[in-house]
N, C-alpha and C positions, 0 to 999 in steps of 0.2 A: 535624834539620836542623843541619849542622856551621857552625863559625864562618866559614868561607870563603863559604859560601852566604848566610849572614846578612849579611856584609859587602858582597857583591855586590848584595844586595836593598835596602840602606839608601839608596844613592843615588837609584834610581828611586822608592823610597817618598817620599823628601824632595822630589824634583822633583814628583811627583804632588800632594803637599799644597801646595806652591808654586804649581802650575798651578791648582789648585782655588781657592785664595785669590785669584789673579788674576782668574779668572772671576767669583768672588763679588763682589769689591769693584768689578770693572769693571762688573757688571750693576747694582750699587746707583748707579753715577755715571750711569746712563741714566734714573733716576727724574726725574719732573718737577721736584722741588725741588732736584736737583742738576744740572739740565740745562746749566749753564755749565761743568761739568766733563766733558761728554760726550766731548771729545776725549782726555781722560786715560782715560776709560773704554774708548775704542776701543784705545788703546795697551795697557791692561791685557789685553784680549781677545787682541791680537796676541802679547803676551808670553806668555800662557797657552797659545796655540796653538803657539808655538815650543817651549816646554818640552814640551808633549805629543808634538811631532814628534821631540824629543831622546830622550825616554823609549821611543817606539816604534823608533827607529833603534838605540838601545842594546839593545832586546829582540831585534830582528833580528840583530844582531851577536852577541849572546850565544847565540843558538838553537843554533849549530853547535858551541858549546864543551860540553865534557864537564865535569860537576859532580863526577866521582869524583876521588879524591886519588891 
């Protein structure tokens, strides 16, 4: 894997990690002892979903691009 390919993959990987963290912490806020923060949990889920959408949009955009130099 060349350096250009690695650089192209870093942003989607970072966004995937960020999305996972949003979903994880959002789900914790739905537990009974954190019910007062459920609205924040909903927004964490919304942000996680938006980030996932961005990742897939980037993937579709890059599908047509050639990775050869």
